[in-house]
N, C-alpha and C positions, 0 to 999 in steps of 0.2 A: 226799551227793548233790553229783555232779560238777556245778561251773557252768561250768569254764573254758571247756568246748564252745561255751556261747552267745558267746564273744567270736570265734569263728572266722569267717574268711570262706568260703563256699560257694560253687564256681564248677561249675555245671551245663552240662555239653556233650551234647548229643543227647536226642533224644526218651525214650529208654529209661532215661536216668539221671534226667529230669526226672519221669517216671511213677514209678520207683523212690522217690525223693525223697519225692514227695506222697503216696504209699502208707504210707510209714514216718512220716509227719506225722500222716496220719489216722489210722493205728493207735495210735500212742502216744496221741492225744486220746480215743480211743474207750476206752484201758485205765486212763486219770486217773481218780482217785475223783472223785466231785461235791463241787464246792465250794462251801462256803457264802457266798453274797455279802452284804455289809453294806452298804447304802446310805450314803453319805457327802454331805453338804449341803457345797455349794460357793457361792462368791460370786466371780462376774468382777468383775474390777480394770477399768473401763472409764475412769475420769478419773484427774489426778492427785492430785485431792483423797482419791478412793479407797485409791490406793496410799500416800499418807502415812499415812491413817488407819491402813491395814493394818499398818504398819512403824514406827507409833507405841509406844513403850513405856507401860505402863499402869502 
C-alpha cells in the first residue's frame, strides 16, 4: 500500500475542485472495510509528579 501520498500538500482552487476532492474522500471512506476498534485505557498526566511516575524505571 502506498503511503507517500499522505505526506503531500493539497492545494484546492475553486468550488469544482473542492467538490471533486470531497467526493473522492467520501467514496474511499465508504469502500474501506469495517475496522475493529479496540478501546485503550489512558491516563492523563496532569502534575509533575504524574509525569515523573510515568517515566520512572521499575
